[in-house]
C-alpha positions in Angstrom: 0.4 -3.8 -3.6 -2.8 -2.3 -2.1 -3.8 -5.6 -0.5 -0.3 -6.0 1.0 -0.4 -2.5 2.5 -3.9 -3.3 3.8 -2.8 -6.5 5.6 0.4 -4.8 6.9 -1.7 -2.0 8.3 -4.0 -4.4 10.0 -1.1 -6.1 11.7 0.4 -2.7 12.7 3.4 -2.9 10.5 4.9 0.0 8.6 6.0 -0.7 5.0 9.0 1.0 3.5 9.1 1.8 -0.2 11.8 -0.9 -0.7 9.6 -3.5 1.1 6.6 -2.6 -1.0 8.7 -3.1 -4.2 10.1 -6.5 -3.0 6.6 -7.7 -2.0 5.3 -6.8 -5.5 7.7 -9.3 -6.9 8.3 -7.2 -10.0 11.4 -5.2 -11.1 12.0 -2.3 -8.8 11.4 0.2 -11.6 8.0 -1.3 -12.3 7.0 -1.3 -8.6 8.1 2.3 -8.3 6.1 3.3 -11.3 3.0 1.6 -9.8 3.6 3.4 -6.5 3.8 6.7 -8.3 0.6 6.0 -10.1 -1.2 4.9 -6.9 0.0 8.1 -5.2 -1.2 10.3 -8.1 -4.6 8.6 -7.8 -4.7 9.3 -4.1 -4.6 5.7 -3.0 -1.3 5.7 -1.1 0.8 8.3 0.7 4.5 8.4 1.4 6.1 9.7 4.5 9.8 10.2 5.6 11.0 8.4 8.6 12.3 10.3 11.6 15.4 8.2 11.9 16.7 8.0 8.3 15.7 10.6 5.8 16.5 8.2 2.9 13.7 5.9 3.9 10.1 6.5 3.1 7.1 4.6 4.4 4.2 3.8 2.2 0.6 3.7 3.6 -2.9 3.6 2.3 -5.0 6.7 2.2 -8.5 6.7 3.7 -9.9 6.5 0.1 -8.0 3.3 -0.6 -8.8 1.7 2.8 -12.5 2.4 2.4 -12.5 1.0 -1.2 -10.6 -2.2 -0.1 -13.0 -2.7 2.9 -16.0 -2.3 0.6 -14.5 -4.7 -2.0 -13.6 -7.3 0.6 -17.1 -7.0 2.2 -18.8 -7.6 -1.2 -16.5 -10.6 -1.9 -17.4 -12.1 1.5 -21.1 -11.6 1.0 -21.0 -13.0 -2.5 -19.5 -16.3 -1.2 -22.2 -16.9 1.3 
């Protein structure tokens, strides 16, 4: 989920909660539980849309973005 949000952010795409659940390829209840956990850990944030109050977008927090950048950097350097 975090990597999918990272890539979507890089491409300038917003991700709805529903899209995040579908991309996780697990039952919606499982995906929602994971999103709740990630939010409690300060790795994602949810925001309402201006058009439709029923839709929430999911985005990485700075904490998650920095951690993913560091992880990917380490992976890249270890493969050289």
